[in-house]
C-alpha positions in Angstrom: -11.5 3.9 20.5 -13.3 7.2 20.0 -14.8 7.9 16.6 -12.4 8.8 13.8 -13.1 12.2 12.4 -15.5 11.0 9.7 -17.8 9.3 12.3 -16.3 5.9 11.6 -17.6 3.1 13.7 -15.3 1.6 16.3 -15.0 -1.5 18.4 -12.3 -2.8 20.6 -11.9 -5.8 22.8 -9.6 -7.2 25.5 -6.2 -5.7 25.2 -4.2 -2.9 26.6 -3.4 0.5 25.5 0.3 0.6 24.8 2.6 3.4 25.8 4.9 4.0 22.8 7.7 5.2 25.0 7.3 2.3 27.4 6.7 2.3 31.2 10.0 2.5 33.0 10.8 -0.5 35.2 13.8 -0.3 37.6 16.8 -2.0 36.3 17.3 -4.2 39.4 14.1 -6.0 38.5 15.4 -7.2 35.2 17.1 -10.4 36.4 14.0 -11.3 38.4 11.5 -10.9 35.5 13.8 -12.6 33.0 13.7 -15.6 35.4 10.0 -15.6 36.2 8.3 -13.6 33.5 5.8 -12.9 32.1 7.2 -12.2 28.7 5.8 -8.7 28.2 7.1 -7.5 31.6 10.6 -8.9 30.9 10.7 -7.3 27.5 9.6 -3.9 28.9 12.1 -4.2 31.7 14.9 -5.0 29.2 14.1 -2.1 27.0 13.9 0.3 30.0 17.2 -1.1 31.3 19.0 -0.2 28.0 17.3 3.2 27.9 16.2 2.7 24.3 13.0 4.3 22.8 11.0 1.9 20.7 12.0 3.8 17.5 15.6 2.9 18.2 14.7 -0.7 19.0 12.9 -0.8 15.6 16.0 0.6 13.9 18.3 -2.0 15.5 15.9 -4.7 14.4 15.9 -3.5 10.8 19.7 -3.7 10.9 19.3 -7.4 11.8 17.0 -7.8 8.7 13.8 -8.0 10.7 10.9 -5.6 10.1 8.6 -4.9 13.1 6.5 -1.8 13.6 6.7 0.4 16.6 3.1 -0.3 17.4 3.8 -4.1 17.4 6.7 -3.6 19.8 4.5 -1.6 22.0 1.8 -4.3 21.9 4.4 -6.9 22.9 5.8 -4.9 25.9 2.3 -4.1 27.2 1.0 -7.7 27.0 -1.6 -6.7 24.4 -0.2 -9.2 21.8 2.3 -12.0 21.9 4.8 -12.7 19.1 3.7 -15.9 17.3 4.5 -15.7 13.6 7.9 -16.9 12.4 9.0 -13.3 11.6 7.9 -12.2 15.0 9.9 -15.0 16.7 12.9 -14.0 14.6 12.5 -10.5 16.0 12.4 -11.8 19.6 15.7 -13.7 19.1 17.2 -10.5 17.6 15.9 -8.5 20.6 17.8 -10.8 22.9 21.0 -9.8 21.2 20.1 -6.1 20.8 19.1 -5.8 24.5 22.1 -7.8 25.6 20.1 -10.6 27.2 21.0 -14.2 27.7 20.3 -16.4 24.7 16.8 -17.9 24.7 15.7 -15.8 27.7 12.8 -14.2 26.0 12.0 -17.1 23.8 11.8 -19.3 26.8 9.3 -17.0 28.5 7.1 -17.1 25.4 7.1 -20.9 25.4 6.3 -21.1 29.1 2.7 -21.0 30.3 1.3 -19.3 27.2 -2.3 -19.8 28.5 -1.5 -18.2 31.8 0.2 -15.2 30.3 -2.8 -14.5 28.1 -5.0 -14.5 31.2 -2.8 -11.9 32.9 -2.9 -9.4 30.1 -4.6 -6.1 30.8 -8.3 -6.0 30.1 -8.7 -2.8 28.3 -7.4 -0.9 25.2 -8.1 2.0 23.0 -8.0 0.9 19.4 -7.6 4.5 18.2 -4.8 5.4 20.5 -3.0 2.2 19.4 -3.4 2.5 15.6 -3.0 6.2 15.4 0.3 6.0 17.2 1.7 4.3 14.1 -0.5 6.1 11.6 -2.3 2.9 10.7 -5.9 4.0 11.0 -5.1 7.4 9.6 -3.4 5.7 6.6 -6.3 3.4 5.9 -8.8 6.3 6.1 -6.7 8.3 3.8 -6.8 5.5 1.3 -10.6 5.8 1.4 -10.4 9.6 0.9 -12.1 10.1 4.2 -13.0 13.8 4.8 -12.6 15.5 8.2 -16.3 15.3 8.7 -18.4 12.4 7.6 -21.6 14.4 7.7 -23.6 12.0 9.9 -24.8 12.2 13.4 -25.9 9.0 15.2 -29.4 9.2 16.5 -29.4 5.6 17.6 -27.2 2.5 17.5 -27.9 -1.0 18.5 -25.0 -3.5 18.5 -25.2 -7.2 19.0 -22.1 -9.2 19.8 -21.9 -13.0 19.9 -19.3 -14.9 21.9 -18.6 -18.5 20.8 -18.0 -21.7 22.7 -14.3 -21.1 22.6 -14.9 -17.7 24.3 -14.0 -16.0 21.1 -15.8 -13.0 19.5 -17.7 -14.6 16.7 -19.4 -11.6 15.1 -20.8 -8.2 15.6 -23.9 -6.7 14.1 -24.7 -2.9 14.1 -28.0 -1.2 13.3 -27.6 2.5 12.8 -30.1 5.4 12.7 -28.3 8.5 11.4 -29.1 12.0 10.3 -27.1 13.9 7.7 -26.0 17.4 8.7 -24.7 18.3 5.2 -25.8 17.5 1.7 -24.4 14.7 -0.4 -23.5 12.1 2.2 -23.7 8.6 0.6 -21.5 6.3 2.7 -20.4 5.4 6.2 -16.9 4.2 7.2 -17.0 1.4 9.7 -13.9 0.6 11.8 -13.5 -2.7 13.6 -10.6 -3.8 15.7 -10.2 -7.5 16.5 -8.9 -9.2 19.6 -5.2 -10.0 19.9 -4.2 -12.8 17.6 -7.0 -12.1 15.1 -6.6 -12.5 11.4 -8.2 -9.6 9.5 -7.9 -11.3 6.2 -10.4 -13.9 7.3 -12.9 -11.4 8.6 -16.0 -10.8 6.5 -18.1 -7.7 6.3 -21.8 -8.1 5.5 -24.0 -5.3 4.3 -27.3 -6.4 5.7 -29.8 -3.7 5.1 -30.0 -0.4 3.1 -26.3 -0.4 2.2 -23.7 -2.3 0.2 -20.1 -3.1 0.9 -17.5 -1.0 -0.9 -13.8 -1.1 -0.3 -12.5 -3.0 2.7 -9.0 -2.4 4.0 -7.2 -4.5 6.6 -4.0 -4.1 8.6 -2.7 -7.5 9.8 -0.4 -6.4 12.6 -2.9 -4.2 14.5 -6.0 -6.2 13.6 -7.8 -3.2 12.2 -10.4 -3.4 9.5 -12.0 -0.4 7.8 -15.0 -1.0 5.6 -16.9 1.4 3.3 -20.6 1.0 3.5 -22.3 2.6 0.5 -25.8 4.0 0.4 -28.0 3.9 -2.7 -29.0 7.5 -2.2 -27.3 10.8 -1.5 -28.7 12.3 1.7 -29.6 15.9 2.1 -28.9 17.9 5.2 -31.6 16.8 7.7 -32.4 13.5 6.1 -32.5 10.4 8.3 -31.3 7.0 7.2 -31.3 3.5 8.6 -28.7 0.8 7.7 -27.4 -2.4 9.2 -24.2 -4.3 8.7 -22.1 -7.0 10.4 -18.5 -8.2 10.8 -17.8 -11.9 11.0 -14.7 -12.6 13.0 -14.0 -15.7 15.2 -10.3 -15.6 14.4 -8.8 -14.6 17.7 -8.6 -16.1 21.2 -10.5 -15.5 24.4 -12.6 -12.3 24.5 -13.1 -10.4 27.7 -14.9 -7.2 26.8 -16.5 -5.2 24.0 -16.3 -1.4 24.0 -17.5 1.4 21.7 -16.2 4.9 21.3 -18.2 8.0 20.4 -16.7 11.3 19.2 -20.0 13.2 19.5 -22.7 13.3 22.2 -26.3 12.6 21.2 -28.4 9.6 20.4 -29.2 6.4 22.2 -26.9 3.4 22.3 -27.8 -0.2 23.2 -25.2 -3.0 23.4 -26.2 -6.7 23.8 -23.6 -9.5 24.2 -24.8 -13.0 23.7 -22.8 -15.9 25.0 -22.7 -19.6 23.9 -25.2 -21.6 25.9 -22.5 -24.0 27.0 -20.2 -21.4 28.5 -21.4 -18.4 30.4 -19.1 -15.9 32.2 -19.2 -15.6 36.0 -20.1 -12.0 36.0 -20.5 -8.9 33.7 -20.1 -5.2 34.2 -20.6 -1.9 32.5 -17.7 0.6 32.3 -17.1 4.0 30.8 -14.0 6.2 30.0 -14.0 9.9 29.2 -11.2 9.3 26.8 -8.7 6.6 25.8 -6.1 7.9 28.3 -8.6 8.4 31.1 -9.2 5.9 33.9 -12.3 3.8 33.8 -15.3 4.7 35.9 -19.0 4.1 36.1 -18.5 0.4 36.8 -21.9 -1.3 37.3 -22.6 -5.0 37.6 -25.0 -6.3 34.9 -27.2 -9.4 35.3 -26.8 -12.2 32.8 -30.1 -13.5 31.4 -30.1 -17.3 32.1 -32.8 -17.8 29.4 -31.2 -15.8 26.6 -27.6 -16.2 27.7 -27.0 -12.5 27.2 -26.2 -9.2 28.9 -27.0 -5.7 27.8 -26.7 -2.0 28.5 -28.7 1.0 27.3 -27.3 4.5 27.2 -30.3 6.8 26.7 -28.2 9.8 25.7 -24.6 9.3 24.7 -21.7 11.4 25.9 -18.3 11.6 24.1 -16.0 8.9 25.2 -16.1 5.1 25.6 -18.7 2.7 26.9 -18.6 -1.0 27.1 -19.3 -4.3 28.8 -16.6 -6.5 30.3 -16.9 -10.0 31.7 -15.0 -12.5 33.9 -14.7 -16.1 32.8 -13.4 -17.4 36.2 
């Protein structure tokens, strides 16, 4: 979730940071979780019981003719995503054989109480730690010839997020005020990470003010989108610039938080989340993390405006790390 090296923009919502190696679960629990679930706990227990690193699991799947990335496997065993597509379900059936599990044991858990399992998934994730684990974000940035330093410092950022009447993240709009700290800067790379189950191919990037959309790259399995926002001028060191853009989403399920990572300390940040009038959360709170791997802290309850159906936070001076708003539906 922190900025990529070129000051890419980043957002993340409602999943869990996976551990590529997997969290060990004692073998005696395997029978119990295979019986009662949930799916991600049973999968993680089965992998731990066989003592297989995810890279080996991936290798065994490829021998069964099924291609699944290590990051996707990590998502599945952490509850951040659920296998849904036909190829993913083929992988689950192959996993039953690879992990020496009873036939249909994992598939059955997927079919049972799908809604409840989604509600139990962990609430937080770091998109950068997820995608960099498999080289996804780094690969997309490399395709866009991203330098190590994007040459921009954020002086101010105001983000507005809309949540729809299905509790989904509809869209996000970002208004940036930046200052160049080297000559020749003429673009900004925006990174967006959708909720579990999102469809990046259906997301739309809008250049709203003082920029235009260049190349847009998407990665389906991780839900990551990287968009090139082009300026119509080359900034000199010390120049300031304002631009505004948006990402239309609405392709995933229930959203429970919105978070933003910053790789450099400095300017002001304001985040506003607006909910559908017909469906407001019970409560909202602010949170921060010093890094993707650090525990959350700074929890603070935030009031929901009954008139505007929204909640907001303002950070007068940013620190490196992550800041966001979470909400509880029930």
